N, C-alpha and C positions, 0 to 999 in steps of 0.2 A: 423246170428250168425256164420256160417262156415267161412265167409269172415273175421270176427273179429279174430277168432281163427288162421286163416292162417296168418294174419298180425302180431298177437302177436308172433306166432312161428317164423316168419321171423325176427322180432325185437329181440327176445331172441337169435336167432342164430347169428345175427350181433353183439350182445353184447358179447356173449361167445366165438365166433370163435377165436379171438386173444388169449384168455386164454387157449384154447384147443390145439392150434398149437404150435410146438416147436419154440424157439427163432430163429430169422433169422440167427444169427451167427452160430447156430448148423447146419443149412442147408448147410452152406459153408464147413463144415467139418474141419479137422485139416490140417495144412500145414507144410512142412519142407522146409527151405531155408538156403542158406549159410549165415553165420554171416556178410559177406561183403556186403550183400544186405541191411543191416540195419545200418543207419548212427549212431545210438546210441551205437553200439557195441564198438567202439573205446574208448568211455568214461566210460565203465562199470568198477566199482570198483570190486575187487575180492569178490565173494559171501561169506557170513558168513558160517561157518561150518554147522549151522543148516539148511541152504538153499541148501546144496550140498550133493550129494551122489557119491561115487566112486565105480567102477566095474572093472572087468578084472584086478585085482591086481593093481588098481590105474591108469590104462591106460585110462579108460573112466571116465570122470567127467560129471555129470548131475546136473545142478543147476537151481534154480528159481531166477528170478530177476525182479524187478519192473521197468517199463519204462513209459513214458508219455502215451503210448497206452494200458497199462495194464501189467499184469504179463506175462512173457515169460519163456519158458524152453530153456536153453542154454546147448548144448552138445559139449564137447571137446573130441576128439578121435584121435587115430593115423591115419594119412593120407598117401598119396603116397610119397615115397622118404623120409620117416621119419619126414615129416613136419606135425604138428598138424592140424587137420581139425576141423572146428567149424560149428555147425548147430543150427538153431533156430526153435523151434516148437511153433506155435501159431494158432489162428483161421484162417480159410482159407482166409479171407479178409485182413489179416495182423494185425487184432486187437489182443490185448492181452487178456488173461483170466481175469475175474473179481477176481477169487481166484485160487491159485495153490500153493500147499504145498509139499515140498520134503518129509515130513514124510508120505505122502500117497503113495509114490512109492513102488511098489511090483515087484521085479525082478525075472525072471526065465531065464534059458538058454536052448536052443535047438541047438545041433551042426549043424543041417541042416539049421536053419534060423537065429540063433544068439541070442543076448541078447534082451529080451522083458521086457519092463517096463510098468506096468499098473498103472494108476494114476487117482485121482479125480480132476476135474476142474469145475469151475462155469462160467456161462455167465450171463450177465444182462438180466432180464426179458424184459426190454425196454432200448433203447440206452441211455447211460449216467447214468443209474441207478446202483449205486454201492451197494445199500442196498438189493434190491429184486433180488435174483439170482436163477437160476436153476442149479442143480448139475448133472454132467455126468461123465462117465468113459471113459478114453482114453487109448491108448496104443502106445508106440513107439518101433519099432524093429530096432536094429542096427546089421548089418552083417559086422563085421570087415574084413572078407575075401574078400568081394566085395565092401565095402565102402558104401553100400546102407543103407539109413535111411528112414523108412516109419512110418507114424502116421495115426491113425484111431480112430474113436469113437467106443467103444465096449459096449455091453449090460451088 
């Protein structure tokens, strides 16, 4: 009888383990990269007003846009020499989010670190599944003084 219980426990763990662990995309974290690293960027239409927010008196634009690899966050901000800089925030493997909405953006400003935008995003529970998703909170910090942009998953 103890051997049967052990086998049943092992079987139950094997079945439930994938459901109890976070999605693989979350383990990769969030990534920030230049827009020039993404071939689709040149073909982007301007985002609709509902998909964009502006900060720093209009100098920083943060938009969500749909691509073949999923939803992306695109950030336009002042760069060196007066040239606009563009960054993309997505999942660490370059995959887009299953869901990302500009209305979830919550911004705050700290003079020492810069603009911080907290947002909700979703990743598929399994690859290619656009219906069953898990929701998380992320944050992007933009420091215009240094030009640094960082992204992280927050609790």
